C-alpha angles and dihedrals in degrees: 000000000000095000132247098310106058141348130199120257120221091261091058097254121122119259126194121244093261095043104266116145112244118224137149097269136056136181124228088259092052089048090055091048090045091051090051091049093048088051089056090047091050091050091049092050091046092051090048090051092050091052090047093050092046092053090044094054099037102048101028107242096209105022099037120207111354100160115120088356094172088072108011091065088057100056094101114219088351092065111108111243114281126180119258095189105158125204091212089072111018118226090213119108105266120248117273090021129114123196114235102171138023130182119185120197109195138189117215120262128264112308141185116263117283113269094256094047092045090058091049094049092049092048091050093052091048092048091052091049092048096049108031114102091191138014107214131189116332092001092068093100091063091070092073102018112134115205107221104150119137124220140250100345130101117272119229086256089055091050090054090048091059094045087052091050092053089052092048093048091051093048096043093051100030092135085068105024093058090066106022135064115215121238105232134200131178135193109242102255112116093233091051092050091047089051091055091049092052091047088054090050092056092043096050095041088056093046091051090056094047109095091195093058126102099253094183090076121099120249116264116260135186098271098187133022112194118210120245093199115134111277095017115133106239125161089199097054133040120229110114103076107082098192091050092049090049095052115111098183094109091051091048094050090047093050092049094050091045088055088057099048105030107061097073089049091048090053094050096046094046089053088057093044107046112196093031124109115199130194126214089256090052088061093055090046091055089049090049088054091060091066098036094047091049096051092042104045098064135018092235102041090237096139118065115218120252087233088072093064091061090077139054127237089251090055090051089054088054091047092053090050090049089057091044090055090049092055096040097050095033101045110358138063092307089069117074091223100026100101090043089067088065096050096092094057092046090054089050089051091052090052091051094047094048098035091236136125119278115262109197139125099185124070104342120118102234093202095053093039097043115137109274094010115146087224091066114031116178098193101072127113098211129042132176127188124184124205147132133287090255089054094052100047095062090047092052091052093043086056088051093235096145101031094117096085138070118245112294115265110253099209107043140032120272113192119238089241088064094043098063089268095305124144132124092250093047096048113028112019119148104293094017116171135188121198118204108195135189118196137182111222135191097342093300114152097221118064124231124234130212136168128217122192112197088341095307114122104232109206108233125243128210095040139065102278125199128216090275094056095256136131132192111263095245092050091045092053093046088052090060093071091129090064095039091054092051097256110242095323091135088068093059090093100029 
């Protein structure tokens, strides 16, 4: 796409936006028409800039969601993305280094509850309203609360998140994005695909406004959508390892921790809602509603849900840890087969970083990833893959990003700072993104690799890491022996 001003016709000559042939001469009439057209173009550019500025201010391009941070950063995987940029290791590209490769792995934006959860939330609200004889204190809003949330799809807030992320990606990597078009894949869920499309919108809008960009390049598109149908090989979505899918460990750990933290909350809420009997799970559902109601009620998340005020900051810390346990023991290192579900993507990443064919016998689609296939190029500079939180967690652990901690305690909170930076809110919030970068530094022949998760440099494990959290590419790849050996895939049908 050549931008607003001109585009190339099929014969190679320039053509104006509205189709007029451009030459060196123009009549008075054509000047009038041209002036009119340029007015339209100016208005279009202005409107685009207004939209861009609105998104920039509302969703926080660099810092992410900072509203109500005392609680919103403790909503586990339902927290909207917020930046974890840490001054101890700067996320800026180091001096005398040039980026040569970037892979972003991205969770979809904020969504409505899943269809099954939406039914449960609605039923809980209606049960409370049918049985409560009084609505005391902070529960008063429940008397007239009307459950109207949709299901599964992105909320308008989530759409803006992804537009913001596309803008940020373009700006952060402008030395590359000005001249390169990312190769993009998406897992097949509609909200994941929509997230990729909104990311592209933000990316391309920013590129169109950048006078230093190559405007002759086409706009990015989602090049490959990978099916999530049962039995389909998909490195961005787990569903082909029967023993992993059958495991209930994550649910068991979650239920046990819920039984520790929920009873005092049940007692307090029932005192405010006489006539109502709540279960431990009802408490977590009401806490879920805080996040979902907030990201659904406005397009900018500027109004915190009344559900949030039902709980204390300490209880939100416990809730975030509950969600962290669920992900860790359901999909991460706490699950015997969790990291193995991320092996396929890691082997694809190795292929991209080394410009070599994919070697994998786990979750890769051998048709899509065949050597030389247009659906899996290995010679690009920029890549973007869109998935779910439960797709990202196994990949992070297959990469060894959080291997510097003992298994998470199951009966008390362990802060993310003591868990190698792991928590649900820190790793897979709505709109989460991981950047895998390669950079050439100081004339050295071999590039360095580093990984940032939500802007936090995560020091690598399994390779000789420097003070900036980086390893040489060869050392990094050798450190991924777990993935290259197929993980524990042979145990999927034990």
